[in-house]
C-alpha positions as CSV (number, residue, x, y, z in Angstrom):
1,M,-15.8,15.2,-4.1
2,L,-15.8,12.1,-6.2
3,T,-19.1,11.3,-8.0
4,F,-20.8,8.0,-8.4
5,K,-20.2,8.2,-12.2
6,N,-16.4,8.7,-11.7
7,I,-16.1,5.8,-9.2
8,T,-18.2,3.5,-11.4
9,C,-16.0,4.3,-14.5
10,G,-12.9,3.6,-12.4
11,L,-14.2,0.3,-11.1
12,L,-15.2,-0.8,-14.6
13,A,-11.8,0.1,-15.9
14,I,-10.1,-1.9,-13.1
15,G,-12.5,-4.8,-13.8
16,F,-11.7,-4.7,-17.5
17,V,-8.0,-4.8,-16.9
18,F,-8.4,-7.6,-14.3
19,S,-10.4,-9.6,-16.7
20,F,-7.8,-9.1,-19.5
21,V,-5.0,-10.1,-17.2
22,T,-6.9,-13.1,-15.9
23,V,-7.8,-14.4,-19.4
24,H,-4.4,-13.8,-20.9
25,A,-2.5,-14.7,-17.8
26,Q,0.9,-16.3,-18.5
27,A,2.3,-16.5,-15.0
28,F,1.3,-16.3,-11.4
29,K,3.6,-16.0,-8.5
30,A,3.2,-15.3,-4.8
31,G,5.6,-14.5,-2.1
32,V,6.4,-12.7,1.1
33,K,7.8,-9.2,1.6
34,V,9.1,-7.1,4.5
35,G,10.3,-3.5,4.6
36,I,10.4,-0.1,6.3
37,N,8.3,3.0,5.8
38,T,8.4,6.6,6.9
39,S,6.3,9.7,6.6
40,F,9.0,12.2,7.6
41,E,6.6,14.4,9.5
42,N,9.4,15.9,11.5
43,K,11.9,16.6,8.7
44,D,14.1,18.7,10.9
45,A,14.8,15.9,13.3
46,L,17.4,14.4,11.0
47,A,19.5,17.5,11.1
48,Q,19.2,17.9,14.9
49,L,21.3,14.8,15.7
50,P,24.6,15.6,17.3
51,E,27.8,14.2,15.8
52,A,28.3,12.0,18.9
53,A,24.7,10.6,18.8
54,T,24.1,7.5,20.8
55,D,22.0,4.5,19.7
56,R,19.2,5.8,21.9
57,D,19.4,9.2,20.1
58,I,19.1,7.4,16.8
59,I,16.1,5.3,17.9
60,N,14.4,8.5,19.2
61,N,15.1,10.2,15.9
62,L,13.5,7.3,14.0
63,K,10.4,7.6,16.2
64,D,10.2,11.3,15.6
65,N,10.2,10.6,11.8
66,N,7.6,8.0,12.1
67,F,9.7,5.1,10.8
68,G,7.9,1.8,10.9
69,F,8.0,-1.7,9.6
70,H,5.7,-3.8,7.5
71,G,5.5,-7.4,6.4
72,G,3.0,-9.6,4.6
73,L,2.1,-11.5,1.4
74,Y,1.8,-10.6,-2.2
75,G,0.5,-12.2,-5.4
76,R,1.3,-11.2,-9.0
77,L,-0.7,-12.2,-12.1
78,S,1.1,-11.4,-15.3
79,A,0.0,-11.2,-18.9
80,G,2.9,-10.1,-21.1
81,P,4.2,-6.8,-19.7
82,L,1.1,-6.1,-17.7
83,F,0.5,-7.4,-14.2
84,L,-1.9,-7.1,-11.3
85,Q,-0.5,-7.3,-7.8
86,P,-2.6,-7.3,-4.6
87,E,-0.8,-7.2,-1.3
88,V,-1.8,-7.7,2.4
89,L,0.7,-6.0,4.8
90,L,0.6,-5.8,8.6
91,T,2.5,-2.7,9.9
92,S,4.2,-1.9,13.1
93,K,1.5,0.7,13.7
94,K,-1.0,-2.1,13.9
95,D,-2.5,-1.2,10.5
96,L,-3.5,-3.6,7.8
97,D,-2.6,-2.2,4.4
98,I,-4.1,-3.7,1.3
99,P,-2.7,-2.1,-1.9
100,L,-3.8,-3.2,-5.3
101,Y,-1.2,-2.4,-8.0
102,L,-1.7,-2.4,-11.8
103,G,1.7,-2.3,-13.4
104,F,3.9,-2.6,-16.5
105,K,7.1,-4.6,-16.6
106,L,10.0,-4.0,-18.9
107,G,12.8,-6.6,-18.3
108,P,13.6,-6.6,-14.5
109,V,12.0,-3.2,-14.0
110,R,8.4,-2.7,-12.9
111,L,6.3,0.5,-12.8
112,Q,3.1,0.2,-10.7
113,G,0.4,2.1,-9.0
114,G,-3.1,1.8,-7.7
115,P,-5.5,2.2,-4.8
116,M,-4.8,1.2,-1.2
117,A,-7.0,0.5,1.8
118,R,-5.7,1.0,5.3
119,M,-7.6,-0.6,8.2
120,A,-6.7,0.0,11.9
121,F,-6.3,-3.6,13.0
122,D,-7.9,-4.3,16.4
123,A,-6.2,-7.3,17.9
124,N,-9.0,-7.5,20.5
125,K,-11.6,-8.4,17.8
126,G,-11.7,-11.6,15.9
127,F,-10.7,-11.5,12.3
128,P,-14.2,-12.4,11.0
129,E,-15.6,-9.5,13.0
130,V,-13.0,-7.2,11.6
131,L,-14.1,-8.1,8.1
132,E,-17.8,-7.5,8.7
133,P,-18.9,-4.6,6.4
134,Q,-19.9,-2.3,9.1
135,T,-16.6,-2.7,11.0
136,F,-14.5,-2.8,7.8
137,F,-15.9,0.3,6.2
138,G,-16.0,2.2,9.5
139,S,-12.3,1.7,10.2
140,T,-10.8,1.7,6.7
141,K,-9.3,4.7,5.0
142,F,-8.4,4.8,1.3
143,G,-5.4,6.2,-0.4
144,A,-3.2,5.6,-3.4
145,R,0.3,4.3,-4.1
146,A,2.7,4.4,-7.0
147,G,6.3,3.3,-7.4
148,I,9.1,1.3,-9.1
149,G,10.3,-2.2,-8.5
150,F,13.1,-4.5,-9.6
151,D,13.1,-8.3,-9.9
152,I,16.2,-10.4,-9.7
153,S,15.4,-14.1,-9.9
154,K,13.1,-14.8,-6.9
155,L,14.0,-11.6,-5.1
156,S,12.2,-8.2,-5.6
157,L,12.9,-4.7,-4.4
158,D,10.1,-2.1,-4.3
159,L,10.2,1.7,-3.6
160,V,6.7,3.2,-3.4
161,Y,5.2,6.6,-2.6
162,E,1.9,6.7,-0.8
163,T,-0.3,9.8,-1.1
164,N,-3.5,10.7,0.6
165,L,-6.6,11.6,-1.3
166,S,-7.6,14.6,0.8
167,A,-7.7,16.8,-2.3
168,L,-10.8,14.8,-3.3
169,G,-12.6,15.4,0.0
170,D,-12.9,13.6,3.3
171,E,-15.1,10.8,2.1
172,V,-16.9,9.3,-0.9
173,N,-20.2,7.4,-1.1
174,L,-20.0,4.1,-2.9
175,F,-23.1,1.9,-3.3
176,G,-24.6,3.3,-0.2
177,K,-21.4,3.0,1.9
178,T,-19.5,6.0,3.1
179,L,-15.7,5.5,2.5
180,S,-13.2,7.6,4.4
181,L,-10.3,8.9,2.4
182,N,-6.8,8.9,4.0
183,S,-5.8,12.3,5.1
184,G,-2.5,11.4,6.7
185,P,0.9,12.6,5.6
186,P,2.5,11.1,2.5
187,Q,4.8,8.1,3.0
188,I,7.7,6.4,1.4
189,A,8.0,2.6,1.7
190,L,11.0,0.4,0.8
191,S,10.5,-3.4,0.8
192,V,12.2,-6.6,-0.2
193,G,10.2,-9.6,-1.4
194,Y,10.9,-13.3,-2.0
195,A,8.7,-15.3,-4.4
196,F,7.8,-18.9,-3.5
């Protein structure tokens, strides 16, 4: 289980990097991104498709492997090779994913990683109510993502791996709030972005 000391040190480190990037910021860009993701829970389903598979068979196979779609916005604050990139993504599973990447850029290639919050989005509740602390912390699970990206002019391509934090326990206590850790299967996400 994570301790308060470890969490505090982690938050201070993120705060220090954020301050550094903000003070030395050379560029800011924002854009939209869309993509697909899968957890491949049913790995054997891919091999079970017959050679004469119909479109319906393929669609059912994608469902078996938990393929989904996501789309949303991102912002990137850069200082030299370092950058900080928050994203807000709505998924086809009606989740709201909020990853925060800290990364390093070398030419067109980016390496990035960081924490992610996943909130089960309830369309029946108004957005202000969803963001109330009791509702937010009660329905949000936390995980981590890491991956690689490529930038070509205004286009970007990202491949990220999402892992759960179940090895650290089911939950952590942060400033009196109990945060649930994501215990779902690991996922891979591929997305394409366009900067404004």
